[in-house]
N, C-alpha and C positions, 0 to 999 in steps of 0.2 A: 295626536299632538303634532302640531304643525313646526317644522323646522326650517333652517336657510338652506335652499338648493343649490346654490352656490356661498362663497364667502363675500363677506360685506367688508370694505374699507369703510374709513371714518367718515369720507364724504358721501357714500352711495346715497341717493335719496330715494333710488327703485332697489326695492328689495326682490329678490326671485324665491320665494316658498315652495314647498314640496305638495299643499293643500291649499284649498281656498276655504274661508269661512263665511258665515252667515250674519254679522255683526252689523248695525245699523252703525253708518260714518258718520263723523270721525270716533275713532275709537284709541284708546292706548293700548299697547304692547309692550312687553319687557322682553329683552334679548340679554342675557345675563345681567350685567350692572347697569344697563342702559335703558330708558324708558323712551318711547318712540311714540308718534301720533301718527296712526294711519289716516291719511287723508281719502284716498281712493285706491281701488283696483282690489280690495279684498275677496270679491267674489272670484276673482281669476289668480294666476300664480304672480303676478308681477303687482306687488303693494308701493303705492306712492306714499312716502313718510316724512314726517319732519322730524331730525334727531334730536337725540340730547334732551328730551322734555323733563318738565318737574325737577329741576335741578339735579340731574343726572349728566353726565359728559359723553358725547358720542366716541364712539370706540371701534376698531374693527373686530368682526366677529367673523369663525372660521365655518365653515358648512357643515352643516349637520346637526348645530348648535339649536337649541329649542327656542323657539317664538310663542310667546305666551299671550293670547290678546286677556285684556283687562279691561271690557266694556263697564264695569261696575266697579272700580278700583277706588280705593279710600282718600288715595291722593287727589290727582286732578279729575276730573270728569272730561268729557266730550268737548265742553266748550272752553277747556283749558283751565278753566277755576279749581285750585287745588285748595284743600283744607289741612290745616296741622295740630295738635291737640299736645298741650303740654300741663302735666300736672306739677303743682306747686305747694312743696313741704312748709310749715311755719316759720322755718329758719331762712327760706329764699323769699317768700312773702314778706318777713319783717326788714329784710334788707335790699327792697328790689331799687329802690335809688342808687345806692352804693354800690351794689353787686348785681347788674341787672343780669337775667337769665336768659342765655341763648334759645330761640325757638326755632329760626333756620340759619342753617350756613350760609356764607356769602354763594350769592349763583353763579360766579365765575365769570371772567373775562368777556365781554359783549352781550351780557345778559343782566336785567334787572328785575328784582323782586317789587311787586306791586300789591301792596296790602290793599284788602277791599273794605274788610269788616272783620269785627272782633265783639266776641262773648266771654265773659268771666263768670264762671260760677264758683261762689264762696260756701262752703262748708264748715260751721264754725264749730270750736271743740268745746271744751269747758271753760275757757276763758278768752277773753275779745285782746285784741291786739290796741294799741294806742291811739292810733287814728284811722281817720277813714279818708281813702287816696282812690283817684280813678287807677285804670291799668291802662297803661300806654305801651304802643308797638312801636317801634323805630328804630333806625340804625344802629349798630354798634359805635360806641365812640362819640355820639352825638346826642345831646340834650334836649333835642327837638324832637315831638313824638310827630308821628304820622299818623296815626287814628289813636284813640283813646274811648274808653268807656265812661259812661258814669259813673259817680262816686261810689265806689262798694264800701258797705258797711264793714269795713273790717273790724272795728270797734263794737260791735254789736254781737248778740249771740243768735242771730236770725238768718236762715240761710237765706242769700239773694243771686238773683242773677241779674247783669247789667251787659248792655250792648252798645256799640259806639262805629261811626264810620266815618268821624271828621277827618278831615286831610284824604279822602278817598282819592286815590289815583296817583298819590306821590311816588313816583319811583326809587328804588332803593339800589344802586347800580353795583356789583360785586363786594357788596357790605351783607353782613350778617345782619339779621333781623333778632332783634332783644326784644324782650319784656322788661318792662320796668315801672317806675313811679314819679311824679313830681318830687315825692319827698319819701323817706322812709316811713314804712306803715308804722313800724316801734323804732324810736331813734337809735337806741342803742341794743336793739334784740333785750328787753328788760324782761324782770321777773321778779319773783320774791328771794330774798337772801338764804342762801343753802349753807354756804361756808364763808366762815369771816374771821379775822385776825386783830388784835389791837394795833393801830396804827399811831396814835399819839396819846398819851395817858392825860393829858392835862393838869391841872389844880385844882385843888380846893373841893374833892369830891371826897366823900363818906359811904362805908359800906351801906346798902339799902337805897341808896340814890338812884331815881329814875330818870329814862332820858328816852329820847325819839333819836332815829338816825336820821339827818336831814334828806330831803329826797331830791335828783338829779334832774327827774321828769315830772314835768306837772301832771296832777291829775291822778298820782299813785295814791296809796295809803301808807303812812307812815311806820316803819318798823319801832318798836320799843324794846327797851332792855333796862337792867338792872345792875348796878353796881356791887361786884362780891366784894373783893378785896384792893386795898389801895396802900401806897407808899407812904413815908413820913410826910410828904410835899401834900397828898391828899391826888396823888397821881394815881389813875386806875392802874391796875396791875391784873384782876382778870374780873368778867363781867361774863353774863348771859342774855340771851335776847329771849323775849317773850313774845314779841309778835314779830314774824317776817316780813311784813309790808308788801307792796308791789311797786311796779314801776322802776325798779331799780337795776343800773347797767352792771352789768361784770366787770371788773377791773378799776372800780370808782373807790374813792376813800373818804365818804361822807363824815361831816363834824356830826358832833351829838349835841342834840341841845336839850338842857338839864329841864326835867318838869319837877323835881322834887331836890332840895338841898342848892348850895350855891357853887356847885362845881362849873369848870368850866375849861374849853381848849380839848377835849376829847375827839378823838376820829377813830373811825375803824376803816380796814379794809375788806372791800366785799371781793371775795375771792371766786366763789360761784354762784350761778342762782339758779334756780328753777324756772323757765321760762314760762313768762305769764300767758304767751298767746301761742295757743296749737290747733287752731285752726286750718284748713286746707284749701285749696283753689284748683281749678281746672279753664287751663285759657286754651281758646279756639279761635284760630284766624284763619279766614278765606282770602286766598290772595292769588296772583297770577304771575307767571313768569313771561316776560317777554324779550325778544331780541333785539338788541341795540343798532341802530342804524349805521 
């Protein structure tokens, strides 16, 4: 095990270690929470290094602390190119526009992240999302993407892999890197109606009348229902659904459209839904971290 033979200050670019190694230079090494890039001298006891690599901060280290070479680290390789992978669940995929997912934290003062390429892998579940959209990688707080994939078929049931590198080389200085979409894949994270209640009874209904529940998102299957009881004016008192439909947003209060009888003006509250979309995704981004002049 290699250790520091003398303490290293935050600015030391020449480290004294207690034993040499035989790795091809340059290579990365970790010292506590800091990652350094070993540029030369690793076959001797004096290593010339670049500090605070791969989104870590340069810090002081005491004598005797371990120095661990990382010639095949999962982060940056010897060229300085790193990769990061993020797994997304259905709820995250559905709202990537309104709630982007952080991929990398801010690089810190004096540094910038340069995204180079992105690959998105989609693993469908049993139900599709509402829309197909690209995966976009960009700075937190900005609607402008840096790189994006080709369109991912979220609205299908076929596994897919999409890649992209548009905007290559655009640096993101001291800002987190996010995964997002030009629009939400499923605009309101929709699904089939699970629990519901009467919102407006309307008028003119009779027991046994049938109805559909108006859709808020195009492309869904309409829920259906039957009026069970009414009051003296024909307002719905109780009812039940015979079909739960698809693409309904939770928290919505859609109107009812009569499919038999003359009733009108009824509406229900959608309290909870069974999420329609249950696919998952894995997004991998290759990037570099550069020091700003």
